[in-house]
N, C-alpha and C positions, 0 to 999 in steps of 0.2 A: 360876313362870309370869310374874310381873311382871318378874323379872330378864331372862328371855328376850325379853319384849316390848321392854324397854329396849335390849337388845343389838341387835335388828333395827332398832329405830327409829334408834339412833345410827349403825348401819352404813349405812342408807339415807340418813341426813342427810349422812354423810361423802361418799358417792358423788355426791350431787347437788351439794354444795358444791365438790367437787373438779372436777367438770365445769364448774361456773361459773367456777372459777379458771382453768381451761385455756382456755376460749373468750373470756372477757372480761378476762383479765389482772388479776384482783383482787390488791391489794397483798399482798406477802409477809407483812406483819405480821398481817393478818387471817387469811391462810392458816395461819400458825403457831398462832394461837389456836384455830382450828377443829380443826386436826389434833390438837393436844394434848388438847382437850376430848373428841374422839372416841376417842383412844387410851386414855384413862384408864378407859373402860368396856369395853375389850377384855380377854379372858382373858389372863393372863400365861403360860399354858402353850403359847402359839403355836398354838392351835387354828385361828386364822384366817390361813391361809397367803396368801390373796389380798391382804390388806392389806400384808403384809410384802414382796410382790413389786413394789409401787409405788415410783416414784422418791422419794428423800428430799425432802420439801418444807420441812423446817425449816431453810431457808437463811439465816435472819436471826439464828440463835443465834450466840453468841460463838465457838463451835467452828468455824464455816464462813465467817467473815468475812475469811479470808486470800486469797480469790479472788473473781472477778467472775462472777456467773451470767448467761450470755448467752441461754440457752434451757433451759427445764425443762418437758418434757412427759412423757406416759406412756412414750413410746418413745425420746425423744431428750434428751440432756443436753449443754449446751455451757458450758464454763468457760474463764475467761481469767486471765492473770497467775498462772501456777503457778511457785512458787519451791521451792528445795530444802527450806527450813524448813517448808513446809506440805505436803510430799509425804506425810508420815505420815498426816495428817488426810485427804488425798485417797484414800490407800489404804484407810483405814477406811471412807470413804464408798463407794468402789467395791466393797468386800468385801460390802456389803449386797445387791449384785445378783448373786446366784449364778445358775447356769444354771437356766433356767426362768422367770426374771424377765422383765418386759415391756420393760425397757430394752435397746435394740438399737443405738442410735447414740450415740457419745461423741465430742465434739470438744474438744480442748484447744488454746488459742491463747496465744501469748506464753509459752512454757515455757522457763524458764531453771533447769536443774538439773544436778547432777553425774551421772556415769556410773551409779553404783550406784542412785541415786534413779530415773533414767530406766528402768533395767532392772526396778526394783521396780514401777514403774507398768505397764510392758509385761506383767510376769508376772501382776500382779493382773488386768489386762484379759483376759489369755489364759484365765483360769479363771473368768470372769464370764459373764453373759448377753449381753455386747456382741458384735455381729457386724460392725459397721462402725466402725473407729477412725480418726479424723482428727486430725492434729497440724499446727499452723501456727506458723511462726516459733519453731523449737526451737533453743536454744543449749545445747550441752553444755560444762560449765565445768571438768571435772576429768579426771584421767588415765583413759584407757581401758584396761581390763584384761580378761582372759579371764573370761567369765561362763557358768556352766552353766545354760542356759535349759531350762525344762520346757515342751515344746510339747504335751504330752498333754492330752486331755480338753478341747479348746477349742471354743467356738462361733464363733470368729472366721472371717470370710469375706474381709474386705478391709481393708487398711491403706493409709492415704494420709498421706504426710509431705511438707509443703511448706516449703522454706527451712529446712533442717537445717544449722546452723552448728557446726562442730567447732573449738574454740579450742585444743585440744591438738595441737601440731605433731609430737610424737614419740610414736608408739605403733605397736603391731603391727597392721597393717591387718586381718589375719585375725580378730582379736578383735572388730573392729567389723562387718565385712561378713559373718562367719559367722552372726551373730545373725539378720540379714535373709535371707541366702541359704537357711537351713534352715527358714524359717517354713512351717508346714503350712496355708497359706491359698490361696485361688484367685486373689485379686487383690492386687497390691501396686504402689503408686505412690510414687516418691520423686523429687520435682521441685525444680528451682532450688536445688540443695544442693551444688554444686561437687564432686559425687562423682566420683572418678577411677577407680573399679574396683568390680566386684561379683564375688563368688566363685560358682563353680558349686555347686549344692546337693550335700550329702554323699550323698544318696540320691535315689531317684525322687521328684521334686517334684510336688505337686498344683497348682503355678502354672498358671493358664490365661491370666492377663493380667498383663503387666509394663509399667510406664510409668516410664521414666527420663528424662523431658523436661527439657531445659535443665540438663545436667550437664557434666562434663569427661571422659566415657568415651571410650575409644580402641578401636583395632582388636583389642586383646587381650581384650576382653570375651567371656566364655563360649567361649574357644577349647577345642576338643576336649571339650565338655561334653555328656555323654550322659544327663543326668538331668532334662532339660526336655521330656520326651516328651509331656506334656499341654498344653504352652504353645500357645495359639492366637493371641494378640495380643501383639506386642512393639513398643513405641513408644520409639524412640531419637532423637527429634527434638532438634535444637539441642545436639549434642554435638561431638566432635572426631574422628569417623571419617574416614579418608582413602582406604582401599583397598576398592573394591567387591568384588573377588574374595575378600578375607578375610571380608567380611561374608557373602558367599554361603556360604563354607565353614562359618561359624559357624551358619548356619541349617540346613545340610544334616543336622544331627543332631536337629533339632527336628521330629519326625515329624508333629506335629499343627498346626504353624504355618500360619495362614491369612492373617494381616494383619501387615505389617511397615512401620513408618514410619521412614524414614531421612532425612527432609527436614531442610534447614538444617544440613547438615554440610559437610565438606570433601572429599567423595568424588570420586575420579578413576578413570578407567580408560582406558588408552592402547592396549588390545589386547595387543600384544607377545606374542601366542600364549599368553596366560595363560587357562587354562580356569576357568570358574566352575561351581560346584555348589550349587544351591539346594535347599531342601526341596521335595519334589514336591507337598506339600499346599498350598504358598503360592499364593494366588489374588489377593491384593491387595497391591501394593507402591507406596510413595510415596517417590520419589527426587528430589523437587522441591527447588529452591534449593541445588544443589550445583555442582560444577565439571565436569560430565560433558559429553563431546562425542559425535561420531557413533559412536565405538567402543562406547558403552554398549549398543547393540543386539546386540553379540556376547556380552553378559554379562547375560542376563535369564532369569527362570524360565520354563520352557516351558509350564507350565500356568497362567500368570498370566491373570486375567480383567480386572483393573482396574489400570492403570499410570499413575502420576503422574510426569511428567518436566518439568514447567513450571519456568521460570526456571533454565535451564542454558545450555550453550553449543553446542547442537545446530544444525548448519547443513544437515544432509541426513539423510534416513532411507534407509540403504542397502537396495537391493533384493536379495533372494536371500540375505541374510546370516543371517537368522533366520526361523523359522516359528513364530509365536505363534498357533496355531490356535484357542486358547480366548479370546484377548483380545477383550473387548467394549467396554471404555472406555479411551481413551488421551488423556492431557492433555499437550500439547506447547506450551502457552502461554508467552509471554515467552522465546522462543529466537531463533535466527537463520535460520530457515527462509525460503527464497525461493519455495516453491511448496507446494501441498498434497501430502502423501505419498500414494502409492497403497496399495492394500490387498492387494498380492500376498503379503505376509507376514502379513497379518491378515485372514483370510477371514471371521471372525466379528465384525468390528468394527461396533459400533452407535453409539457416541458418540465424537466427536473434537473436541477443543478445541485450536485452533491460533491463538488470538487473540494480538495484540501480538507478531507476528513481523516479517519484512521482506518480506512478500508484496506484490508490485506487481500482478501479473496472475495470479490463480489458474487452474489448469487446469480446462477445461470438462468434461473426461471423468472427473472425480472420482467422480461417482455411478455411472458405468458400471463403474469398477474396484472400487467399494465398494457392491455391491447391497444389503447389509444395514444400511447406515447409516440411523439414525433421526433423528439430530441432529448437525449440524455447526456449531460455533462458530468462525467465521473473521473476526469483526469486529475493529475497532481495529487494522487493518493499514494501511500507507501505500499505499493503492490508487492505481494510475496509470490515470486514466480515458482510455482509448484504444480503438481498435478491438478489440484482443485481449480487453478486459474485457467487451465486449458479449456474448460467448458465456456468460460466467459469470453475467451479469445475467439472460440468458434462462434459464439453468439454475435460478435461484431460482424463476422462474415455473413451471417444470416439476417442481420438487422437492416441491411440496405442503407448504410450511411447514417444511422440514427445516433451514433456515438460522436458527439461534438469534440473536436480537437484531436481525433485519431489520425495518425499514431503518435504525434510528437508529445502529447500530454500524458501518454500512458507508458510509464517507464518502470522497470523493476527496481525496487528498493532493497529487497531481501531475496535470496541470501547475498552475502557480501560479494561473492564472485560474479554475480549477475547484475550488480548495481549499475544502473545507467543503460541497461539493455531495453530497447523498446519491446513492448509485448508482442508486436507483430513478428519479431525475430526470435521469439522464445518458443522452442519446440521440445516435446518429449515423446518418446515412443508410446504406442498404445499398451504395450506390455508393462511399461514402467508405471502407467497411470491406472490400469485396470486391475484392481485388487483381486477380483475373482480369477481373472486370467492368470495373474501372477502366481496365485496360490496353486491353481491347477497345474501350471507349468512346473512350479517348484516341486509339487507332489509327484508328478510324472517323472521328473528328472531324479528325484530321490528314490522312487521305486526302481527305476532303471539302474541307478547306481547300486542300490542294495542287491538287486538281482545279479548285476555284473560281479559284484564282490562275492556274493554267495556262490556263483558259478565258478569263479576263479578259486575260491577257497576249496570247493569240492574237487575241481579239476586238479589243482596243485596240492591237494591233501593238506591244506593249511591247518585244520584242527589237529591232525596227527603231529605236524611239526610243532605246533604250540604245546601239545601234551608232552612231546619228547623234550622240548626245550625246558619245560617246567621240571621234568624229571632230572634233567641234567643240572639245572641250577640248584635243585634240592640236594642232590648228591654232593655237589660242590660245596654247598653251605655246610653240610654235615662234616665234610672233610676239613673245612676250615676250623670247625669247632671240635676236632678230635682232641682227646686228652693227651698230655705229654707222654711220650713213649710209644704212641700208636705209630706203626710203620708207615701209615699214610699211603702216599703214592710212590714208594720206592719200587723200582723195577724188580720184579720177581720172575718174569717169564720172558723168553725170547719172542714169543708170538702168541697172539690170541687167534683161535681158529673159529671162523664164522662159516656155517654150512647148513644146508637143509637136511632134515632128518632122512629124506629120501636118498641123500648122498652119504649117509653115515657109514655105509659099508666100505666105500672107497677111503673115507677119512680114517676109519679105525684099522683097516687092513693094509693101506698103502701109505698114507701121509704120516700118521703118527709113528708107526714102526720105523720107517725110513729116516725120520728126523730125530727121534729120541734115542736110537741105539747106535752103537758104533762110536768111532772117534769123532770128537767135536759135536757131541750130542746136543740137541736143542730142547730146551724145556718149553713145553706148550701148555697153554691154558685152554682146557676143554670144559664146556659147561657141565657135562655129566660128571666130571671128575673134580673140578676145582670151584664150582659155585658154592658159596657158603650157605648152609641151611638157615632159614629164618629171615633172610633178606629177600626183598622182591627180586624178580627176574631182571627187571630193568636196572636195579641198583647193582646186581651181580655183573650184568653185562658191562656197565660203566666201570666198575672196579677192575674187572679183568682187562679192559682196554687201557685203563689208566696205568695198570701194573705191568703191562706188556710193552716191549720195545716195538714190536711190529704187530700188524693185524693182517691175518691171511684170510682172504675171502675166496671160498671155493664156488666159482660161478658156474651155473648151469640153469636150464629152464626151471628146475625145481627151486633154485635159489630165489628167483624173482617172484615166485608164487608164495614165498614164506614171509609172514608178517614179522617174525622175530629177526630174520635176516635183514629185513629192511631197517629195524631198530638198530641192529649192530652196525650196519653200514652208515647210518646217520651219525651215530656217536663217534665212530672212527673218523668219519669225514669232518666232524666238528673238531676233533682233536688235531686233525691235519692242519686246520686253519688257525685254531687258537694257539697252538704251540709252534706253528710254522715248521713242522717236522715232515720227514718223508717216511711215514710209518705204514703206508698201505701197500699190500702185496696182493695182486689179483692173479688168481689161478683159474684159468678157463678149463673146467673139467669137460664140458660139452659145449659146442657152439650154441649161441642164443640168437635166434632170429629177432630182428628189431621189433617186429610186430608183437612179439611175446612180452616185451618189456613194458610194464604199466607206466602210465604218465607220471606217477609219483616217483618213479625211479629215474628222474631226470639227472640226478647226481651220478648215478651209475653210468648213464649214457655219456655224461661229460667225462667221467674218469676213464672209461674205455676209449674215448676218442682222444684223450690227451696223454694218458699214461701207458707205459709198456706193461703188458701182462704176460704171464707164463701159461702156455697152452699144454695140457696133458697130452703127450704123444701116444698114439695108438700102437706104434711100433716099439717093441721091447728094447731094441737096440738104442733108441734115443732117450730112454728113461733115465739112464745114468747121468747124462748131461742135464736133464731136467732137475734131478735132485741136487746136483752140484750147483746149479744156478740158484735154486731155492735156498740152499744153505748159505750161499754167498750173500744173498739179499738179506738174510736174517742175521748174519754174523755180527756178534757183539759179546763182550765179556760182562756177565752179570755179577752183581755182588755175591760173595760166597754165602751160602745158606746151608743149613743142616740137611735140608731135604734135597735129594739128588735122584732124578728119575732116569739118568743115563743107563742104558742097557736094559731098561724095563720095557715090556710090551704089554698091550692089552690082551 
């Protein structure tokens, strides 16, 4: 009875101290002492099987100082620095963990052993309780030879090998790869090991997960392999595959394959009428970071749901080439696309990533062609902020938050002045962006402007002024080209008389006789008497004005109704400003009511408002003063000529 009580006491003490060691990391020396004390009280007939299933804790004994213990728990053991010379001791250690023991995870790091020692480790693990075996930094140091491996009766589920270096350069590859190809486990990972090949399993394989990341595998992998019927996940990232059709034919025999990762390879597909044949079960495919162009859409699994094509050389998504009716998620980031792809070939598309392409102005009808879209990632493109982009910006407001990354990822790249402006802050008026409205507005404004100009031209008699200016310049041009000896513009008259024919009686009977006769007679230029035959009337008017010191305008209601009087006033006024002279004399024969003066006589209005004019007096007693003032205004000495009209009358 006392012995039984002692047994249970020691058993309970051991369990408590073991838990304390696990959670608080008690030093291994204390752990050794407690374990030894407790084990001395256990029966030697092996009646306590639970204690024998625990991991070995006596790691400080001389027997196990050949490696470094990284982790030691009930279910996990991690050792480092495994050498060929201590493999025997490792095998003895692992042999203690038969099937049914609690140890499930074993990790060996920095393993440097020969081929036979490596196989002995694998064989021991295969018949232990270990389910997950990890090896890191493995170096095989001796010749590889054929090894008969016993795969029966194993608890193994997954094998992971990272950085497996083979120093032997000459060996039969099948001797190496056959060991791994025929493993009867569900998951196998061999990464970063410069592996150039892997054999097809000899029989129907239980593999469900294969990961050959970062190796040197090529298109010859698993060609015509019919024994991977249960494989669901295949990761071949960062290898040296080149032909997409060959990869498709490789998967066509994998009836359960759902996920395939072919990213970061050298894959190409130029079309060339090469048919692709994928596993019908394949629903997720990663082809990112390859050298694929537009033709890739001719070689895709028809039942695919998730497709990764980012970081390739795709510039366009062809329409009508392929019908991926099950596709829900498409990643086209970091390509060369210039616009958003439509969903004519992807009716079930829900997620689209098209970031970091060459999209300047995305199509505004995208959500109409893709009614099932739940999220669009279109940021980090070189957007051109123009009128065409306004529709896309409005689309964001209507999409209900379907644009991922808005607004930070959506920034103007062009034009230079708007670079860095978020699209939400970019606005243009409707007039600036509506071409039809802009054209109509411009046309209306043009018509209004033309109408206004036409009205002003008519109101201000602009055509008349243009015609008169042309006559003036023509006369001036002829004057400049006069032959030598031509008198030109030498003053020949004291004054030029401008009057209406209706006022000719007063001019001929009053004005001319009183100025041209008597002392200090005035030589006048009258059109009936002094115009040169053969020349145009306008040219004669200009010549008379040019050859006269003054211009006398006989103003009356008849004057403002005369077209020729208007010509004469225009040319005289032009001389007034061109020569900066004081050559105009206004004689008001009869009062002119302002309403009788036409609009085109605005110069006459200005002259009458600014200049002093002589008014013909009705009283005879005042007429002597009128003639005296008029003579004084005309007074000038003309060059002597043979012709002298002084004393003559009409």
